[in-house]
Backbone as CSV, one residue per row, in Angstrom:
resi,resn,N_x,N_y,N_z,CA_x,CA_y,CA_z,C_x,C_y,C_z
1,MET,4.974,22.634,4.080,3.651,22.847,3.392,2.579,22.935,4.461
2,GLU,1.689,23.765,4.324,0.591,24.065,5.284,-0.280,22.827,5.452
3,ARG,-0.659,22.548,6.625,-1.413,21.448,7.037,-2.811,21.813,7.579
4,ALA,-3.524,22.676,6.916,-4.741,23.246,7.351,-5.823,22.187,7.742
5,ILE,-5.980,21.171,6.914,-6.991,20.139,7.131,-6.647,19.443,8.422
6,ALA,-5.484,19.120,8.502,-5.063,18.307,9.910,-5.256,19.214,10.965
7,ARG,-4.962,20.440,10.866,-5.179,21.378,12.049,-6.540,21.670,12.443
8,VAL,-7.401,21.893,11.489,-8.768,22.216,11.847,-9.554,20.963,12.351
9,THR,-9.228,19.809,11.888,-9.772,18.487,12.250,-9.209,17.982,13.567
10,GLY,-8.152,18.551,14.018,-7.557,18.179,15.346,-6.785,16.761,15.143
11,MET,-6.224,16.511,14.124,-5.575,15.232,13.880,-4.335,15.098,14.811
12,ARG,-4.262,13.857,15.442,-3.109,13.648,16.346,-1.905,13.298,15.461
13,PHE,-2.036,12.714,14.325,-0.815,12.277,13.571,-0.552,13.130,12.418
14,GLU,0.727,13.447,12.096,1.105,14.281,10.978,0.716,13.570,9.693
15,PRO,0.169,14.378,8.748,-0.196,13.807,7.434,1.115,13.402,6.726
16,VAL,1.018,12.390,5.926,2.201,11.865,5.269,2.019,12.173,3.703
17,ALA,3.089,12.642,3.210,3.102,12.909,1.725,3.779,11.717,1.077
18,VAL,3.285,11.319,-0.073,3.821,10.134,-0.871,4.350,10.861,-2.140
19,LEU,5.602,10.652,-2.441,6.262,11.317,-3.666,6.976,10.203,-4.422
20,PHE,7.141,10.546,-5.695,8.011,9.775,-6.639,9.278,10.554,-6.760
21,SER,10.451,9.737,-6.918,11.697,10.490,-7.076,12.717,9.511,-7.789
22,ASN,13.660,10.093,-8.418,14.844,9.356,-9.035,16.035,9.554,-8.178
23,GLU,15.887,10.222,-7.056,16.970,10.410,-6.187,16.640,9.874,-4.759
24,ARG,17.506,9.157,-4.128,17.352,8.687,-2.813,17.509,9.775,-1.787
25,PRO,16.539,10.046,-1.005,16.667,11.051,0.066,17.744,10.700,1.078
26,GLU,18.530,11.556,1.557,19.554,11.272,2.517,18.902,10.924,3.842
27,LYS,19.541,10.038,4.611,19.146,9.572,5.782,17.680,9.040,6.001
28,ALA,17.202,8.549,4.866,15.894,8.006,4.774,15.896,6.525,5.317
29,ARG,14.818,6.165,6.013,14.696,4.720,6.394,14.324,3.910,5.193
30,GLN,14.870,2.766,5.153,14.660,1.807,4.027,14.792,0.330,4.471
31,PHE,13.865,-0.510,4.059,13.990,-1.901,4.298,15.195,-2.365,3.696
32,LYS,15.801,-3.442,4.215,16.967,-4.151,3.586,16.500,-4.993,2.460
33,GLU,17.350,-5.062,1.471,16.993,-5.858,0.294,16.706,-7.298,0.635
34,GLY,15.644,-7.847,0.118,15.339,-9.268,0.449,14.694,-9.435,1.810
35,LYS,14.545,-8.454,2.611,13.912,-8.668,3.967,12.465,-8.227,3.987
36,TRP,11.711,-9.018,4.669,10.278,-8.697,4.710,10.009,-7.445,5.545
37,GLY,9.083,-6.588,5.316,8.733,-5.441,6.078,7.395,-4.893,5.575
38,CYS,6.559,-4.349,6.391,5.242,-3.752,6.103,5.378,-2.321,5.814
39,ALA,4.859,-1.851,4.621,4.922,-0.479,4.329,4.210,0.484,5.394
40,MET,3.278,-0.152,5.978,2.519,0.670,7.105,3.522,1.026,8.289
41,PHE,4.485,0.251,8.539,5.513,0.657,9.552,6.071,1.981,9.145
42,MET,6.340,2.119,7.826,7.087,3.293,7.384,6.015,4.566,7.412
43,VAL,4.751,4.281,7.231,3.844,5.414,7.430,3.845,5.883,8.790
44,GLY,3.855,4.895,9.784,3.975,5.331,11.195,5.231,6.113,11.482
45,ALA,6.328,5.709,10.877,7.663,6.483,11.093,7.469,7.858,10.554
46,ALA,6.822,8.054,9.355,6.701,9.308,8.705,5.831,10.303,9.533
47,THR,4.826,9.731,10.243,4.002,10.535,11.118,4.834,11.084,12.337
48,ARG,5.890,10.409,12.658,6.671,10.822,13.685,7.930,11.616,13.292
49,GLY,7.978,11.996,11.959,8.968,12.981,11.539,10.117,12.319,10.673
50,ALA,10.074,11.032,10.394,11.119,10.335,9.628,10.727,10.377,8.091
51,THR,11.706,10.251,7.246,11.499,10.052,5.873,11.921,8.626,5.528
52,ALA,10.991,7.997,4.675,11.193,6.566,4.336,11.208,6.456,2.822
53,VAL,11.939,5.501,2.397,12.045,5.299,0.906,12.028,3.868,0.466
54,PHE,11.419,3.590,-0.681,11.256,2.196,-1.235,11.775,2.212,-2.659
55,ASP,12.350,1.078,-3.033,12.577,0.923,-4.478,12.159,-0.524,-4.836
56,ARG,12.554,-0.969,-5.969,12.091,-2.301,-6.579,12.706,-3.420,-5.848
57,LYS,13.711,-3.194,-4.880,14.300,-4.274,-4.232,14.147,-4.218,-2.729
58,THR,13.363,-3.070,-2.275,13.242,-2.865,-0.820,11.855,-2.429,-0.422
59,PHE,10.899,-3.091,-1.090,9.430,-2.655,-0.833,8.849,-3.527,0.381
60,GLY,9.559,-4.521,0.804,9.179,-5.194,1.968,8.354,-6.466,1.830
61,CYS,7.201,-6.355,0.925,6.370,-7.576,0.736,5.728,-7.412,-0.632
62,PRO,5.344,-8.481,-1.250,4.709,-8.409,-2.591,3.550,-7.449,-2.659
63,CYS,2.745,-7.523,-1.607,1.513,-6.483,-1.594,1.937,-5.060,-1.753
64,ALA,3.006,-4.775,-1.028,3.573,-3.350,-1.084,4.264,-3.089,-2.320
65,GLY,4.871,-4.031,-2.949,5.482,-3.925,-4.225,4.477,-3.492,-5.279
66,VAL,3.307,-4.184,-5.168,2.220,-3.804,-6.053,1.575,-2.374,-5.625
67,GLY,1.325,-2.252,-4.303,0.694,-1.100,-3.877,1.549,0.191,-4.139
68,LEU,2.791,0.147,-4.119,3.688,1.265,-4.310,3.887,1.633,-5.648
69,GLY,3.385,0.695,-6.617,3.465,1.124,-8.081,4.678,0.495,-8.820
70,PHE,5.208,-0.636,-8.257,6.380,-1.357,-8.789,5.999,-2.509,-9.649
71,GLY,4.825,-2.438,-10.308,4.410,-3.538,-11.187,3.707,-4.655,-10.402
72,ASN,3.538,-5.821,-11.180,2.790,-6.993,-10.563,3.832,-7.841,-9.882
73,GLU,4.116,-7.493,-8.595,5.053,-8.275,-7.852,4.411,-9.649,-7.371
74,TYR,3.168,-9.868,-7.617,2.533,-11.230,-7.264,3.233,-12.253,-8.194
75,LYS,3.664,-11.887,-9.271,4.293,-12.807,-10.196,5.613,-13.374,-9.574
76,ASN,6.135,-12.582,-8.613,7.403,-13.023,-7.997,7.105,-13.577,-6.619
77,PHE,5.860,-13.898,-6.241,5.526,-14.590,-5.017,6.128,-15.960,-5.034
78,PRO,6.569,-16.441,-3.944,7.099,-17.967,-4.008,6.115,-18.924,-4.642
79,GLY,6.580,-19.549,-5.769,5.796,-20.418,-6.422,4.937,-19.718,-7.509
80,GLY,4.965,-18.374,-7.562,4.108,-17.659,-8.595,2.809,-17.229,-8.160
81,GLU,2.033,-16.589,-9.126,0.756,-15.992,-8.796,-0.245,-16.989,-8.229
82,ASN,-0.325,-18.170,-8.812,-1.247,-19.147,-8.305,-1.083,-19.468,-6.799
83,ASP,0.184,-19.498,-6.399,0.404,-19.802,-4.955,-0.010,-18.637,-4.159
84,PHE,0.043,-17.394,-4.692,-0.452,-16.285,-3.959,-1.984,-16.316,-3.830
85,PHE,-2.642,-16.766,-4.935,-4.137,-16.828,-4.933,-4.616,-17.781,-3.830
86,TYR,-3.853,-18.904,-3.607,-4.158,-19.809,-2.590,-3.742,-19.385,-1.220
87,PHE,-2.624,-18.693,-1.129,-2.065,-18.067,0.092,-3.115,-17.214,0.638
88,LEU,-3.785,-16.299,-0.092,-4.614,-15.348,0.391,-6.121,-15.829,0.675
89,SER,-6.344,-17.111,0.271,-7.653,-17.699,0.452,-7.557,-18.967,1.280
90,VAL,-7.540,-20.161,0.677,-7.807,-21.367,1.434,-6.436,-22.037,1.847
91,GLY,-5.374,-21.625,1.382,-4.088,-22.070,1.774,-3.530,-23.028,0.788
92,ASN,-2.189,-23.124,0.796,-1.543,-23.953,-0.345,-1.466,-25.442,-0.005
93,ALA,-1.966,-25.857,1.163,-2.176,-27.240,1.517,-3.389,-27.793,0.714
94,ALA,-4.182,-26.972,0.155,-5.413,-27.310,-0.577,-5.180,-27.883,-2.089
95,TRP,-3.921,-27.764,-2.478,-3.631,-28.277,-3.901,-2.237,-28.942,-3.957
96,GLU,-2.075,-29.749,-4.875,-0.931,-30.570,-4.943,0.380,-29.842,-5.069
97,LYS,0.471,-28.914,-6.011,1.680,-28.124,-6.202,1.961,-27.294,-4.902
98,GLY,0.901,-26.744,-4.331,1.079,-26.039,-3.145,1.672,-26.814,-1.987
99,ARG,1.130,-28.070,-1.876,1.653,-28.928,-0.810,3.210,-29.201,-0.959
100,ALA,3.555,-29.400,-2.187,4.960,-29.634,-2.373,5.780,-28.395,-2.059
101,LEU,5.332,-27.220,-2.413,5.987,-26.030,-2.188,6.058,-25.848,-0.700
102,CYS,5.042,-26.126,0.091,5.042,-25.977,1.546,6.258,-26.640,2.172
103,LYS,6.463,-27.953,1.699,7.618,-28.716,2.245,8.899,-27.983,1.811
104,GLU,8.960,-27.453,0.621,10.184,-26.842,0.103,10.551,-25.586,1.016
105,LEU,9.493,-24.758,1.244,9.634,-23.449,1.927,9.723,-23.532,3.420
106,GLU,9.281,-24.607,4.083,9.285,-24.758,5.546,10.497,-24.273,6.270
107,PRO,11.747,-24.770,5.788,12.915,-24.367,6.492,13.209,-22.826,6.444
108,PHE,12.556,-22.087,5.479,12.990,-20.646,5.348,11.892,-19.664,5.813
109,LEU,10.865,-20.207,6.283,9.847,-19.348,6.763,9.625,-19.371,8.293
110,ASN,9.261,-18.258,8.987,9.019,-18.246,10.425,7.671,-19.053,10.581
111,ALA,7.282,-19.267,11.790,6.213,-20.257,12.136,4.824,-19.533,11.593
112,GLU,4.739,-18.239,11.902,3.437,-17.581,11.449,3.355,-17.511,9.904
113,MET,4.397,-17.167,9.245,4.408,-17.069,7.777,4.047,-18.463,7.194
114,TYR,4.779,-19.556,7.731,4.501,-20.864,7.262,3.058,-21.295,7.401
115,ASP,2.532,-21.019,8.604,1.166,-21.327,8.892,0.158,-20.727,7.941
116,ASN,0.433,-19.385,7.627,-0.384,-18.658,6.696,-0.241,-19.216,5.271
117,PHE,1.015,-19.678,4.972,1.146,-20.199,3.622,0.449,-21.530,3.464
118,VAL,0.481,-22.323,4.454,-0.193,-23.594,4.425,-1.728,-23.538,4.564
119,ARG,-2.148,-22.808,5.574,-3.544,-22.662,5.886,-4.288,-21.522,5.190
120,GLY,-3.573,-20.557,4.673,-4.194,-19.421,4.051,-4.516,-18.302,4.922
121,GLU,-4.484,-17.149,4.423,-4.881,-15.974,5.266,-6.335,-15.744,5.256
122,ARG,-7.126,-16.373,4.377,-8.598,-16.451,4.417,-9.250,-15.044,4.104
123,TYR,-8.574,-14.240,3.327,-9.187,-12.910,2.908,-10.267,-13.061,1.942
124,ALA,-10.281,-14.174,1.192,-11.243,-14.443,0.175,-11.624,-15.911,0.285
125,ARG,-12.904,-16.149,-0.296,-13.391,-17.575,-0.123,-12.609,-18.561,-0.985
126,THR,-12.213,-18.128,-2.145,-11.552,-19.075,-3.112,-10.413,-18.473,-3.718
127,PRO,-9.409,-19.296,-4.263,-8.376,-18.756,-5.086,-8.816,-18.000,-6.285
128,GLN,-9.959,-18.451,-6.854,-10.409,-17.721,-8.077,-10.927,-16.420,-7.777
129,LEU,-11.457,-16.055,-6.544,-11.796,-14.780,-6.128,-10.555,-13.981,-5.889
130,VAL,-9.448,-14.530,-5.407,-8.273,-13.772,-5.193,-7.660,-13.318,-6.581
131,GLU,-7.761,-14.313,-7.567,-7.300,-13.996,-8.941,-8.119,-12.842,-9.459
132,ASN,-9.462,-12.804,-9.325,-10.254,-11.692,-9.759,-9.870,-10.461,-8.973
133,PHE,-9.618,-10.577,-7.762,-9.148,-9.344,-7.003,-7.887,-8.687,-7.606
134,VAL,-6.827,-9.619,-7.975,-5.694,-9.084,-8.567,-5.907,-8.480,-9.913
135,GLU,-6.729,-9.185,-10.711,-7.114,-8.647,-12.082,-7.758,-7.210,-12.026
136,ASN,-8.453,-6.943,-10.865,-9.127,-5.649,-10.811,-8.308,-4.632,-10.046
137,LEU,-7.169,-4.895,-9.574,-6.297,-3.926,-9.002,-5.762,-2.951,-10.085
138,PRO,-5.638,-1.641,-9.872,-5.080,-0.696,-10.931,-3.540,-0.800,-10.879
139,ILE,-3.044,-1.977,-11.155,-1.606,-2.173,-11.097,-0.876,-1.305,-12.073
140,VAL,0.204,-0.669,-11.685,1.058,0.245,-12.586,2.418,0.110,-12.214
141,ASP,3.321,0.241,-13.205,4.716,0.309,-12.955,5.190,1.772,-13.200
142,ILE,5.497,2.529,-12.060,5.736,3.930,-12.212,7.089,4.151,-12.815
143,PRO,7.277,5.207,-13.574,8.527,5.469,-14.266,9.491,6.217,-13.406
144,HIS,9.613,5.812,-12.128,10.588,6.332,-11.153,11.277,5.367,-10.403
145,GLU,12.355,5.694,-9.822,13.112,4.739,-9.130,12.645,4.472,-7.656
146,TYR,12.212,5.577,-7.065,11.860,5.501,-5.698,10.398,6.060,-5.418
147,VAL,9.894,5.503,-4.304,8.651,6.007,-3.736,9.082,6.575,-2.348
148,VAL,8.667,7.760,-1.934,9.102,8.377,-0.755,7.917,8.646,0.125
149,PHE,8.007,8.397,1.472,7.103,8.766,2.440,7.833,9.918,3.249
150,LYS,7.161,11.019,3.470,7.825,12.033,4.381,6.639,12.878,5.054
151,PRO,6.935,13.409,6.190,5.875,14.356,6.806,5.498,15.512,5.915
152,LEU,4.224,15.727,5.801,3.650,16.731,4.821,4.391,18.062,5.140
153,LYS,4.654,18.438,6.494,5.177,19.698,6.874,6.518,19.821,6.305
154,GLU,7.207,18.849,5.870,8.545,18.965,5.344,8.589,19.053,3.930
155,VAL,7.521,19.053,3.200,7.449,19.134,1.770,7.706,20.568,1.340
156,ASP,8.601,20.733,0.483,8.950,22.076,-0.063,8.321,22.131,-1.490
157,LEU,7.213,22.837,-1.708,6.457,22.831,-2.993,7.201,23.505,-4.108
158,ALA,8.254,24.173,-3.707,9.147,24.767,-4.791,9.980,23.729,-5.443
159,LYS,10.121,22.550,-4.850,11.028,21.535,-5.295,10.323,20.237,-5.583
160,GLU,9.192,19.955,-4.864,8.480,18.561,-5.003,7.073,18.745,-4.855
161,ILE,6.345,17.964,-5.597,4.810,17.840,-5.478,4.350,16.492,-5.045
162,PRO,3.684,16.305,-3.957,3.165,15.013,-3.499,2.208,14.376,-4.613
163,GLU,2.384,13.149,-4.771,1.331,12.395,-5.515,0.098,12.143,-4.758
164,VAL,0.291,11.876,-3.428,-0.896,11.498,-2.593,-0.511,12.179,-1.212
165,ILE,-1.588,12.565,-0.502,-1.402,12.915,0.938,-2.271,12.008,1.716
166,VAL,-1.650,11.368,2.733,-2.287,10.402,3.574,-2.714,11.001,4.896
167,PHE,-3.890,10.962,5.319,-4.393,11.391,6.645,-4.737,10.245,7.489
168,LEU,-4.327,10.221,8.711,-4.603,9.125,9.625,-5.575,9.719,10.756
169,GLY,-6.792,9.315,10.744,-7.719,9.940,11.751,-8.716,8.888,12.423
170,ASP,-9.304,9.364,13.413,-10.338,8.503,14.030,-11.610,8.672,13.232
171,MET,-12.664,7.941,13.652,-13.914,7.964,12.898,-14.547,9.213,12.675
172,ASP,-14.531,10.163,13.674,-15.106,11.433,13.573,-14.325,12.267,12.523
173,GLN,-12.961,12.157,12.506,-12.169,12.964,11.572,-12.243,12.343,10.202
174,ILE,-12.536,11.041,10.129,-12.744,10.425,8.721,-14.061,10.846,8.193
175,SER,-15.117,11.028,9.111,-16.417,11.545,8.629,-16.260,12.973,8.141
176,ALA,-15.467,13.800,8.922,-15.266,15.212,8.461,-14.496,15.283,7.138
177,LEU,-13.542,14.351,6.983,-12.827,14.279,5.661,-13.785,13.992,4.531
178,SER,-14.695,12.983,4.791,-15.652,12.582,3.837,-16.489,13.739,3.440
179,VAL,-16.898,14.592,4.388,-17.779,15.690,4.026,-16.929,16.680,3.200
180,LEU,-15.667,16.957,3.594,-14.903,17.886,2.814,-14.610,17.469,1.412
181,ALA,-14.506,16.027,1.279,-14.240,15.564,-0.158,-15.404,15.751,-0.961
182,ASN,-16.628,15.914,-0.435,-17.771,16.147,-1.296,-18.321,17.538,-1.312
183,TYR,-17.713,18.397,-0.444,-18.259,19.736,-0.193,-18.308,20.551,-1.433
184,GLY,-17.260,20.525,-2.225,-17.181,21.442,-3.328,-17.235,20.710,-4.749
185,ARG,-17.785,19.477,-4.657,-17.884,18.655,-5.884,-19.246,18.114,-6.244
186,PRO,-19.555,17.948,-7.387,-20.887,17.387,-7.778,-20.871,15.852,-7.542
187,GLY,-22.106,15.306,-7.459,-22.031,13.913,-7.263,-21.992,13.507,-5.839
188,ASN,-22.329,12.255,-5.539,-22.375,11.716,-4.167,-21.398,10.541,-3.904
189,GLU,-20.487,10.334,-4.837,-19.497,9.323,-4.635,-18.081,9.795,-4.783
190,ASN,-17.716,10.803,-4.055,-16.333,11.443,-4.114,-15.406,10.775,-3.199
191,VAL,-15.868,9.716,-2.455,-14.953,8.952,-1.602,-15.224,7.451,-1.912
192,ILE,-14.161,6.768,-2.122,-14.241,5.270,-2.460,-13.532,4.463,-1.339
193,PHE,-13.923,3.185,-1.134,-13.377,2.377,-0.112,-13.074,0.957,-0.797
194,PRO,-12.128,0.893,-1.601,-11.883,-0.416,-2.287,-11.287,-1.394,-1.351
195,PHE,-11.628,-2.688,-1.633,-11.080,-3.773,-0.865,-9.667,-3.974,-1.397
196,ALA,-8.721,-3.809,-0.478,-7.250,-3.790,-0.899,-6.398,-3.688,0.409
197,ALA,-5.139,-4.025,0.286,-4.145,-3.774,1.337,-4.092,-2.216,1.603
198,GLY,-3.811,-1.902,2.850,-3.647,-0.371,3.203,-2.746,0.286,2.219
199,CYS,-1.629,-0.336,1.972,-0.545,0.257,1.028,-1.052,0.422,-0.416
200,GLN,-2.027,-0.438,-0.748,-2.622,-0.324,-2.102,-3.664,0.808,-2.144
201,ASN,-4.399,1.013,-1.004,-5.370,2.100,-0.983,-4.681,3.412,-1.020
202,MET,-3.595,3.582,-0.308,-2.816,4.837,-0.326,-1.872,4.932,-1.446
203,GLY,-1.640,3.780,-2.125,-0.746,3.774,-3.264,-1.493,3.798,-4.599
204,ILE,-1.569,2.687,-5.345,-2.034,2.545,-6.509,-3.481,2.949,-6.779
205,TYR,-4.373,2.840,-5.768,-5.681,3.317,-5.939,-5.725,4.856,-5.935
206,ALA,-4.912,5.368,-5.017,-4.750,6.888,-4.936,-4.109,7.430,-6.184
207,PHE,-3.064,6.745,-6.656,-2.319,7.145,-7.854,-3.347,7.201,-9.045
208,ARG,-4.185,6.281,-9.161,-5.179,6.180,-10.221,-6.202,7.425,-10.129
209,GLU,-6.609,7.582,-8.893,-7.561,8.672,-8.777,-6.938,10.057,-9.120
210,ALA,-5.729,10.156,-8.734,-4.926,11.442,-8.917,-4.871,11.775,-10.388
211,LYS,-4.885,10.819,-11.273,-4.747,10.989,-12.660,-6.119,11.117,-13.318
212,SER,-7.216,10.810,-12.757,-8.459,10.765,-13.304,-9.077,12.185,-13.443
213,GLU,-10.105,12.257,-14.331,-10.674,13.542,-14.654,-11.411,14.100,-13.392
214,HIS,-11.963,13.145,-12.661,-12.771,13.548,-11.374,-12.183,12.766,-10.220
215,PRO,-10.983,13.049,-9.727,-10.329,12.244,-8.662,-11.159,12.263,-7.342
216,ARG,-11.224,11.061,-6.777,-11.947,10.826,-5.557,-10.984,10.414,-4.408
217,ALA,-11.369,10.848,-3.175,-10.603,10.332,-2.019,-10.671,8.970,-1.801
218,VAL,-9.770,8.286,-1.304,-9.667,6.802,-1.105,-9.577,6.641,0.427
219,LEU,-10.494,5.877,0.875,-10.523,5.389,2.326,-9.910,3.970,2.429
220,GLY,-9.076,3.778,3.380,-8.402,2.553,3.497,-8.103,2.033,4.925
């Protein structure tokens, strides 16, 4: 597939196509079932020529499970959604049920994850604000088995159509992309920058925009 935008803006990294599929690509990278992994690692791999695949058992972490369109995986966070609300804010040591769960999980978590679980990642001021964050995510359960990342240049439009195309650029290139996103469209808000994980901005937020009447580019 032609990569004209990446070429004229001088992008260092290959654009990444995000596709839905019911067939697993051959020789694709994939996280092991039940093992933690960050979807952004797979974005990096795709910029270097690899194909990566995710399914409902190999998305790497709950945020990516949500971000890639596999439903509300926060319900499957250790202890449930409430523990995630505390995890992303003030920490599970701040409430009785969370403290009990901290003791239960300590033997199974590495030092960094355990510290985050106990003290919180502090992305939001309160658990209630995290709950509001989750309520406002465009969570979707896609009707496909796999989400695939692959280099845009390897997409065959005769066989597959990307749901999203991800560009990785520096600030000058992002400025250029913002101008291009507005160049042929009415209105002044053709780019959005929602508060979310990177995999959610390039996943469910972009999936939502792709289906809207006036789709906007998503910065993440």
